[in-house]
N, C-alpha and C positions, 0 to 999 in steps of 0.2 A: 259395620260399626268400626270406627278408627281405633286401631289398638295403641299406636305410638308413631313416633318420627323414625323412619328408617336410619339404619346406620349409613355413614357416607360411603362406605365401601363395603358391601355385604359379603359375608363368605360364602363360598360356592362347594362347601364341604359336603360330602353326602356318601353314603355306602349301603350295599346290599347286605344285609345280616342273615339271610336264609332264603332258599329257593327250593321248590320241588315241582316236579311235572305233575299235573293232575289230569292231562289228556294228551294223548299222542296220536292222533289219526291223520286225516287228510290236513287238518290244521294242528295245531299244537297250543295248548294253555298251561301257563306256569303260574304258581302262586308264589309271590315275592313277599319278603318282609324287608323294610329298608327304613332309613333314617335320614334326614337332611337337615342343613343349617336353616335357620329362621332369619328373616330379614331384620328383626330387632334384637339379634343376638341368641346365643344358645342353640339348641337343637331340638327338633320335634321329637315326639315319642315314636315308637314303633310303628310303622304304618304297613297293614296288610292289603295286598291288592292282586287280582288275578290279572294276568296280562295275556293278551291274544298274541302269539309268536308266530309271524310268517315272514317270508323273504320280502326283499324290495321288489318293486314293479317298475316298468316302464310304460309311459303313454306316448302316442306318435301321432303328430300332425303330418300326414303324408299330403303334399299340396303340390298341384300342377300349375305353375305361374302362367303358362301360356293360355291355358283354358279358364284359370281362376276357379278350379274345383279341388274339392278335398276328398279323401277316402274316408267313409265311415263304415263301420260293421255293426251288424245286427246279431244277437244271440240270445238265447234263453238263460235268464238269471233267477236262480231259486229264492234269491234275497229279495226279489221283487215281487214275490207271490201275491202280495196285499194291495198292488196297484189296482185300480178300477177296471182297467181294460185287460192287460195280459201282461205276463213277465217276460216278454221279449223286448230288449232294449238296445237303442241305437247308441253307439259310443265311438270314441276314437279308438285306434288300434292300441293294444296294450297286452303286456305279458310279464310273467314272473322272471325275477333275475336269480339264476342259481349261485350258490356261493363263490364259484371260481369265474365267473363271467364279469365281462365289463358292461355298464349299462348300455354304452352306445351300440356295442355288437349285438346285445340283446334287442335293441330297438330295430335293427336292420333285419335281424332274423325273423322276429315276430311279425314284421310288416310283410314279409314274403310268405311266411306260414299262414297268416290270417288273410291274405288279400292278394297273394300272388304279385306283388310290387316290389320292384327294386327301388331303393331309395339312393339320392346322392346329395352331396353337400349337406350332410347331417350334422346338426348341432345341438347341443343341450341348452335349453332356454329357461328351465326352472326346476327346482327340487323342493320337495317339501315333506313333512312328517304328516301322515294320513290321519292319525287319530292318537296323538302322543300320550292321552291320559289313559289309554286302554291297550294299545297295539305298537308293536316295534317297527311297522311296515314304513318305509321311506319310497316316495314316488320321484321318478326322475321324467321330466317331460322333454321330448325332443322334437325338432322340425327338421323336416327333410324334404327335398324336392322330389318329383316323380312323374313320368309318363303316365297319365291316367285316360289316356284317349281310347284305348281298348280294355280298360280294366273292368272286369265283371266276374261273376261266379259265386259257387259255394266253396268255402275253404275249411280249413282246420284239420288236427291230427286225430285220426280215429281212436289211437291209443290214449289220448287225452280226453276223449268223449267230446270233441269240439265239432259244432255244425255252425258255420259262421257265414253270413250272407253279406256280401260286399255291396255298399252303397256308393257311387260316385256322385257327389252332389255340387251345386254352385256354392261357392263360399257364402254368398248372400242368403242361400236357403238354410246352410248350416247355422248360421247366426239367428236366422228366424226360428229354427227349431230350439235352439238354447233359450230364447226368449219366451216361446210358447210352453216351455217345459217339457216338449217332446225329448229332448236331450236331458237327462235328470241324474246321471251319476258324477261323482265328485271329479274324478280324473278328467273326464270329457268336459264338464263345465270349467275347470280351472284351465285346461289346455286352450280351449276355444276362446276364454276370456282373455287370456295372454294374447292368442294370434289377433284378435279384433283390436285389442289395444295397440299391439306392434303396428297394425296397418293403420292406426289412426295417427300414430306419431310420425309415419312416413308421409302421409298425406298433406 
């Protein structure tokens, strides 16, 4: 239902009027009270929301341009427990950014930790908010070149409970997995869609 015509230059005024921590474990949940300007003038009433607070993350497209293959990883994901087959997902390499770290350095480190791969010519290709209605998480997508000719194995840090299987696949096969739904998490879908689109622009 249409309310009114918007103001020519809407206000961007907003403020948090209260916050409290309601859970602080592996992840953190805050309860916020806030108020914001309205498009037709004035301000909203006080709004209460719970927010999932977590650090930012990187996703990495590790590509061997000579072989035209990319590195994907497979690991158990508890959030995928309701899938029809099993909760092991195939994804692009990804990892959390600590507060003092630069995203590109994390992309390089996580690629080595999760896949034993050394990246070169790394560049950020995209950044986006994962779910801004409920989470603080921002995602940084990187592309980097790598030699995947001898890449294989199981990786991960025991202290972080990681058990990660490396897959080196033809780029065309990765795109087919994207189309079939075999690759189904958001970071991987967005990263691979960008990669496919960038190749189309160059062809």
